[in-house]
Steps between C-alpha positions, in 0.01 A plus 500: 500500500644837394439800718479845351521816698434864412658783677390842363660815627387833369761747598255798496286309764798422723498842668201489742298816566530674828173352623588143402569276788615191334512273181276236372668180390308267265604134482259316278484213252262699279648557161536864381271428214234386743477803727682834557676560832208733597247233427689243706532743793122594482404134493721425808355801690145401410533160693336486829744255648863589445822505686516880459434576872816307577701734297393810693808484736725494195358819354726721716842571332683404813315168547709281266870491457564539127572173309675523165420210278600504135406153388126477397477159661607634838255793470222259421601268778504788753158621387364143531639446842375831620149426353498142653610638842216761495253241400596278797476807724145564360392151543614480866310833565193358323503167680535655845220747432265220370578283791440784747167571326382146488598439867392846636847567636731793520869556530694786657572767243650848485187659675364228704325176402415445132345251275680631195860517579747577225775237436756750644302485830490124488866468447572752773292291745775225480785729579509384874469125421826309536584140425813408690680176415784388732691186606567417863697179567458383147118534531332745249234712636259753366334788682230733361466834660242778448226296331162651570144376400500742201812346366315174483199657331738631227656170460162328471388765245794432269511125546819467697512177695513564872737207557806726440431680818294244695794256541715790645207643697533242767843630581418871463509761779186663381162391668334191357258568219207337323411499131254775421142376377 
């Protein structure tokens, strides 16, 4: 299978206006004969479910360290990995929100309890959780610290098997816990 890439740079468009806050990068498999760049962008923006909200943090000029890629294959690979990562981010957010809605539950958020946390809030909830693996007298041991009921709710929502922390839970210093309904 032969891959073809198209990178078009219009020198007159390279200088952004004073009110411009960023660039739009189009990575697509649509042939130039099929749609113009403007039509591709409009079709993307017209979608109701996209990864666009995940890109908001990257819109600020200081948010991303510049990456200089010259080979089209590497540019395409970086675009693909970024898109896949943002899709995974969106799926985690969606699954947690659906689970919370179906089970009438809430998680701690930025402004109190919420049934619609962002993926960033979900990830931040796990900051205090620590899995410690150590060996004493040639006997390996695991300890999980900081797991709260809302962590188990998130794990259930995204389908993570509780066995990874239940085995260590018997040796943890945190109070015992039960699986949420």
